[in-house]
C-alpha positions in Angstrom: 69.0 215.2 -14.7 71.6 215.8 -17.5 75.1 214.9 -16.7 77.9 216.9 -18.2 80.8 214.6 -18.8 84.1 214.8 -20.6 84.3 212.6 -23.6 86.8 210.2 -22.0 84.7 209.9 -18.9 81.5 209.5 -20.8 82.9 206.5 -22.7 84.0 204.7 -19.5 80.7 205.6 -17.7 78.8 204.1 -20.6 81.0 200.9 -20.5 80.4 200.5 -16.8 76.6 201.2 -17.3 76.3 198.5 -19.9 78.3 196.1 -17.7 76.1 196.4 -14.6 72.7 197.5 -15.7 71.2 194.0 -15.7 72.6 193.3 -12.2 70.8 196.2 -10.5 67.1 196.1 -11.5 64.8 198.9 -10.2 67.3 201.7 -10.7 66.7 204.3 -13.4 69.5 205.2 -15.9 70.0 208.5 -14.0 70.3 206.7 -10.7 72.7 204.2 -12.0 74.9 206.8 -13.7 74.9 208.8 -10.5 76.1 205.7 -8.6 78.8 205.0 -11.2 80.1 208.6 -11.0 80.2 208.4 -7.2 82.2 205.2 -7.4 84.6 206.6 -9.9 85.0 209.7 -7.7 85.7 207.6 -4.6 88.3 205.6 -6.6 90.0 208.8 -7.7 89.1 208.3 -11.4 86.6 211.2 -11.8 86.2 214.6 -10.4 83.7 217.4 -10.4 84.5 220.8 -11.8 82.9 224.0 -12.9 82.8 224.1 -16.7 83.1 227.2 -18.9 79.4 227.8 -18.6 79.6 227.9 -14.9 77.8 224.5 -14.5 78.9 221.5 -12.6 80.5 218.9 -14.8 82.6 215.7 -14.5 85.9 214.8 -16.0 88.5 212.0 -15.7 91.3 212.7 -13.3 94.9 212.9 -14.5 95.4 209.6 -12.7 92.7 207.9 -14.6 94.1 209.2 -17.9 97.5 208.0 -17.0 96.1 204.5 -16.2 94.3 204.4 -19.5 97.4 205.5 -21.4 99.5 202.8 -19.7 96.9 200.2 -20.5 96.8 201.3 -24.1 100.6 201.1 -24.4 100.6 197.7 -22.7 98.1 196.4 -25.3 100.1 197.8 -28.1 103.3 196.1 -26.7 101.5 192.8 -26.4 100.2 193.1 -30.0 103.7 193.8 -31.2 105.0 190.7 -29.4 102.4 188.6 -31.2 103.4 189.8 -34.7 
């Protein structure tokens, strides 16, 4: 199954996949990505939508994008404090 993901969400799904793939032997990549997407959706970080081709796709929620922007700004502020 091919997952249609926004670029932001694809990055974070890949990060999570790399983090947990060794801890859940026996699952295929597709099964594991499906599980990750389900967890992201339950947490309010991902949502399904119909893309411009009329196909089901996934994208990061505005809440997830806000959390990422806040984390990025915090990292920048901490770096500035170190310099």
